[in-house]
VOVODO-137864 format. One record per residue: x, y, z of N, C-alpha, C in turn; chain; residue number from 1; residue in one letter. Coordinates in nm, 3 decimals. Atoms other than C-alpha are relative to their C-alpha. Layout:
N
    n.c1    n.c2    n.c3   ca.c1   ca.c2   ca.c3    c.c1    c.c2    c.c3 c   k r
       X       Y       Z       X       Y       Z       X       Y       Z A NUM a
...
***
This chain:
113
    n.c1    n.c2    n.c3   ca.c1   ca.c2   ca.c3    c.c1    c.c2    c.c3 c   k r
  -0.057   0.106   0.081   8.863  11.436  11.283  -0.015   0.037  -0.147 A   1 m
   0.005  -0.034   0.142   8.951  11.500  10.922  -0.032  -0.125  -0.083 A   2 s
   0.036   0.110   0.089   8.829  11.287  10.634   0.127  -0.061  -0.061 A   3 a
  -0.113   0.069   0.060   9.064  11.029  10.487   0.009   0.034  -0.148 A   4 l
  -0.012  -0.015   0.145   9.206  11.091  10.140  -0.040  -0.131  -0.068 A   5 p
   0.048   0.117   0.074   9.045  10.854   9.890   0.064   0.002  -0.138 A   6 v
  -0.066   0.013   0.130   9.236  10.729   9.585  -0.071  -0.107  -0.082 A   7 y
   0.054   0.106   0.085   9.113  10.530   9.286   0.087  -0.126   0.011 A   8 p
  -0.069   0.128  -0.009   9.208  10.162   9.278   0.128   0.001  -0.082 A   9 w
  -0.133   0.010   0.062   9.578  10.106   9.192   0.068   0.135  -0.025 A  10 r
  -0.061  -0.130   0.024   9.654  10.479   9.194   0.041   0.071   0.130 A  11 l
  -0.046  -0.061  -0.125   9.776  10.535   9.549   0.141   0.055  -0.020 A  12 a
  -0.136  -0.054   0.014  10.085  10.755   9.578   0.101  -0.086   0.074 A  13 p
  -0.108   0.072  -0.069  10.419  10.615   9.688  -0.001   0.038   0.147 A  14 d
  -0.006  -0.026  -0.143  10.468  10.585  10.061  -0.120  -0.054   0.076 A  15 g
   0.116   0.063  -0.064  10.133  10.413  10.131  -0.003  -0.147  -0.038 A  16 y
   0.009   0.143   0.028  10.071  10.040  10.155  -0.113  -0.061   0.083 A  17 a
   0.101   0.075  -0.074   9.800   9.795  10.260   0.070  -0.089   0.103 A  18 t
  -0.059   0.091  -0.099   9.853   9.551  10.548   0.078  -0.112  -0.069 A  19 r
  -0.068   0.109   0.070   9.942   9.274  10.304   0.129   0.048  -0.065 A  20 r
  -0.121  -0.053   0.061  10.189   9.494  10.121   0.107   0.029   0.106 A  21 q
  -0.095  -0.022  -0.109  10.349   9.595  10.451   0.061  -0.132   0.044 A  22 l
  -0.048   0.130  -0.045  10.373   9.231  10.555   0.099  -0.060  -0.099 A  23 r
  -0.093   0.051   0.101  10.540   9.140  10.226   0.136   0.069   0.010 A  24 a
  -0.125  -0.072  -0.019  10.805   9.401  10.310   0.060  -0.025   0.138 A  25 q
  -0.050   0.028  -0.134  10.851   9.261  10.661  -0.037   0.106   0.100 A  26 g
   0.042  -0.109  -0.088  10.661   9.549  10.824  -0.142  -0.026   0.050 A  27 l
   0.136   0.002  -0.056  10.343   9.600  11.029  -0.041   0.144   0.025 A  28 r
   0.042  -0.139  -0.024  10.128   9.912  11.086   0.055   0.058   0.130 A  29 p
  -0.061  -0.048  -0.123  10.259   9.938  11.441  -0.084   0.099   0.079 A  30 g
   0.087  -0.086  -0.080   9.957  10.108  11.597  -0.041   0.129  -0.066 A  31 g
   0.039  -0.124   0.066   9.925  10.389  11.346  -0.143  -0.010  -0.053 A  32 q
   0.135  -0.004   0.055   9.582  10.496  11.226   0.006  -0.013  -0.152 A  33 d
   0.011   0.006   0.145   9.463  10.443  10.870   0.028   0.139  -0.057 A  34 v
  -0.041  -0.129   0.056   9.619  10.717  10.657  -0.081   0.039  -0.123 A  35 a
   0.076  -0.027   0.122   9.416  10.684  10.335  -0.075  -0.127  -0.037 A  36 a
   0.068   0.120   0.046   9.194  10.445  10.146  -0.010   0.000  -0.151 A  37 q
   0.022   0.021   0.142   9.157  10.302   9.800  -0.145  -0.043  -0.018 A  38 l
   0.136   0.046   0.030   8.815  10.254   9.642  -0.004  -0.053  -0.142 A  39 e
   0.019   0.062   0.131   8.736  10.021   9.357  -0.150  -0.008  -0.024 A  40 r
   0.145   0.001   0.023   8.390  10.082   9.211  -0.047  -0.137  -0.048 A  41 p
   0.066   0.122   0.047   8.153   9.791   9.153  -0.135   0.037  -0.057 A  42 r
   0.122  -0.035   0.073   7.841   9.780   8.940  -0.124   0.011   0.088 A  43 r
   0.128   0.002  -0.072   7.559   9.687   9.176   0.014   0.010   0.152 A  44 r
  -0.022  -0.009  -0.144   7.715   9.720   9.520   0.089   0.119   0.030 A  45 r
  -0.091  -0.108  -0.040   7.917   9.968   9.716   0.143  -0.032  -0.042 A  46 g
  -0.137   0.024   0.046   8.284  10.010   9.630   0.079  -0.089   0.096 A  47 p
  -0.096   0.073  -0.083   8.556   9.777   9.753   0.095   0.102   0.060 A  48 l
  -0.086  -0.097  -0.068   8.768   9.960  10.007   0.123  -0.073   0.055 A  49 v
  -0.124   0.049  -0.058   9.131   9.898  10.099   0.063   0.113   0.080 A  50 a
  -0.059  -0.103  -0.085   9.289  10.086  10.388   0.150   0.004  -0.019 A  51 y
  -0.143  -0.020   0.023   9.636  10.230  10.346   0.066   0.056   0.125 A  52 l
  -0.081  -0.046  -0.113   9.907  10.291  10.605   0.128   0.060  -0.055 A  53 y
  -0.124  -0.064   0.042  10.217  10.506  10.584   0.117  -0.095   0.023 A  54 r
  -0.113   0.092  -0.008  10.527  10.302  10.512   0.108   0.055   0.093 A  55 v
  -0.106  -0.057  -0.083  10.759  10.546  10.691  -0.030  -0.013   0.149 A  56 d
   0.036   0.018  -0.141  10.568  10.498  11.020  -0.014  -0.147   0.039 A  57 l
   0.016   0.143  -0.027  10.550  10.118  10.989   0.120  -0.051   0.080 A  58 a
  -0.104   0.060  -0.083  10.750   9.903  11.229   0.031  -0.139  -0.051 A  59 k
  -0.032   0.137   0.044  10.931   9.573  11.167  -0.092  -0.101   0.067 A  60 p
   0.080   0.110  -0.056  10.737   9.252  11.220   0.076  -0.060   0.117 A  61 v
  -0.064   0.061  -0.117  10.805   9.100  11.559   0.046  -0.142  -0.035 A  62 r
  -0.048   0.135   0.033  11.018   8.784  11.533  -0.074  -0.107   0.080 A  63 p
   0.064   0.112  -0.069  10.873   8.446  11.624   0.095  -0.053   0.108 A  64 m
  -0.078   0.056  -0.111  10.996   8.331  11.964  -0.032  -0.149   0.010 A  65 t
   0.031   0.142  -0.016  11.015   7.963  12.063  -0.138  -0.023   0.062 A  66 p
   0.132   0.017  -0.061  10.704   8.009  12.278  -0.112   0.026  -0.102 A  67 a
   0.101  -0.027   0.103  10.510   8.159  11.985  -0.006  -0.114  -0.101 A  68 r
   0.000   0.117   0.089  10.621   7.870  11.759  -0.074  -0.116   0.066 A  69 w
   0.068   0.110  -0.072  10.502   7.623  12.026  -0.150   0.024   0.005 A  70 a
   0.144  -0.031  -0.004  10.166   7.800  12.059  -0.062  -0.020  -0.137 A  71 a
   0.052   0.019   0.135  10.121   7.799  11.681  -0.012  -0.149  -0.033 A  72 l
   0.007   0.145   0.021  10.201   7.426  11.667  -0.114  -0.064   0.076 A  73 g
   0.110   0.055  -0.079   9.954   7.353  11.946  -0.135   0.038  -0.060 A  74 a
   0.125  -0.042   0.062   9.681   7.555  11.774  -0.028  -0.079  -0.127 A  75 a
   0.020   0.078   0.121   9.736   7.374  11.445  -0.032  -0.146   0.032 A  76 n
   0.032   0.137  -0.041   9.734   7.037  11.621  -0.144  -0.011   0.048 A  77 a
   0.139   0.002  -0.047   9.403   7.126  11.786  -0.098   0.005  -0.117 A  78 a
   0.088  -0.007   0.118   9.254   7.205  11.444  -0.005  -0.133  -0.073 A  79 r
  -0.004   0.129   0.066   9.355   6.858  11.321  -0.056  -0.113   0.085 A  80 r
   0.046   0.105  -0.090   9.234   6.663  11.627  -0.152  -0.009  -0.001 A  81 t
   0.145   0.022   0.004   8.886   6.513  11.597  -0.055   0.002   0.142 A  82 c
   0.055  -0.002  -0.135   8.671   6.595  11.902  -0.075  -0.128   0.036 A  83 p
   0.075   0.123  -0.029   8.479   6.266  11.869   0.093  -0.116   0.033 A  84 a
  -0.087   0.116  -0.021   8.758   6.008  11.838   0.138   0.037   0.056 A  85 c
  -0.124  -0.052  -0.057   9.049   6.226  11.963   0.124  -0.043  -0.077 A  86 r
  -0.115   0.036   0.082   9.275   6.116  11.675   0.040   0.118  -0.088 A  87 r
  -0.048  -0.101   0.095   9.492   6.336  11.455  -0.046  -0.042  -0.138 A  88 d
   0.057   0.036   0.130   9.304   6.339  11.125   0.101   0.015  -0.113 A  89 a
  -0.097  -0.022   0.105   9.610   6.451  10.928  -0.035   0.117  -0.090 A  90 g
   0.046  -0.117   0.074   9.418   6.748  10.791  -0.081   0.086   0.094 A  91 y
   0.080  -0.090  -0.083   9.230   7.047  10.932  -0.146  -0.047  -0.009 A  92 v
   0.140   0.047  -0.006   8.883   6.932  11.043  -0.091   0.109  -0.057 A  93 i
   0.090  -0.101   0.054   8.619   7.111  10.832  -0.101   0.046   0.104 A  94 p
   0.095  -0.055  -0.097   8.401   7.341  11.041  -0.142  -0.048  -0.031 A  95 a
   0.134   0.046   0.037   8.095   7.224  10.847  -0.028  -0.138   0.056 A  96 a
   0.020   0.135  -0.055   8.149   6.867  10.969   0.014  -0.001   0.151 A  97 l
  -0.024  -0.003  -0.144   8.288   6.936  11.313   0.078  -0.119   0.051 A  98 g
  -0.076   0.119  -0.034   8.452   6.593  11.319   0.076  -0.046  -0.124 A  99 t
  -0.070   0.054   0.116   8.682   6.391  11.095  -0.102  -0.072  -0.090 A 100 c
   0.093   0.059   0.096   8.525   6.233  10.787  -0.049  -0.137   0.044 A 101 v
   0.053   0.129  -0.046   8.508   5.876  10.929  -0.102   0.013   0.114 A 102 p
   0.097  -0.019  -0.109   8.327   6.005  11.240  -0.127   0.067  -0.052 A 103 c
   0.116  -0.070   0.053   8.096   6.229  11.035  -0.087  -0.092  -0.084 A 104 a
   0.073   0.093   0.086   7.998   5.950  10.793   0.038  -0.144   0.034 A 105 y
  -0.042   0.134  -0.042   8.034   5.622  10.984  -0.063  -0.114  -0.083 A 106 p
   0.070   0.106   0.073   7.788   5.427  10.764   0.058  -0.024  -0.138 A 107 d
  -0.052   0.012   0.136   7.972   5.483  10.438   0.142  -0.058   0.003 A 108 t
  -0.128   0.068  -0.003   8.254   5.233  10.491   0.033  -0.048  -0.140 A 109 q
  -0.038   0.045   0.134   8.446   5.168  10.174   0.041  -0.146   0.007 A 110 t
  -0.036   0.142   0.005   8.471   4.803  10.086   0.105  -0.019  -0.108 A 111 s
  -0.106   0.026   0.096   8.758   4.652   9.891  -0.058  -0.050  -0.131 A 112 g
   0.060   0.041   0.127   8.589   4.651   9.551   0.100   0.014  -0.110 A 113 v
***
């Protein structure tokens, strides 16, 4: 296995892109291995690393099918449903609380002041 080429931050040659850059172009890595990496030095810690993929080997993003849209909708609905009262909270339930705000803090009822 050969070592990956390492480029300074923001100085990668044309033809390489990160996952986010590929996605912005409507592409995905498509199973290819990491082709290079960028390193951004930091003062007291190790460098930040970004992996690069070859744009010419990237494949188009797979289109969303009706079944994938339905699965995404069900997953988002599950994130909004309170496990205690089983109601749709209207927002994503915070992981720190685990339940909707009224179930997490039942004693702090707001009065009409």
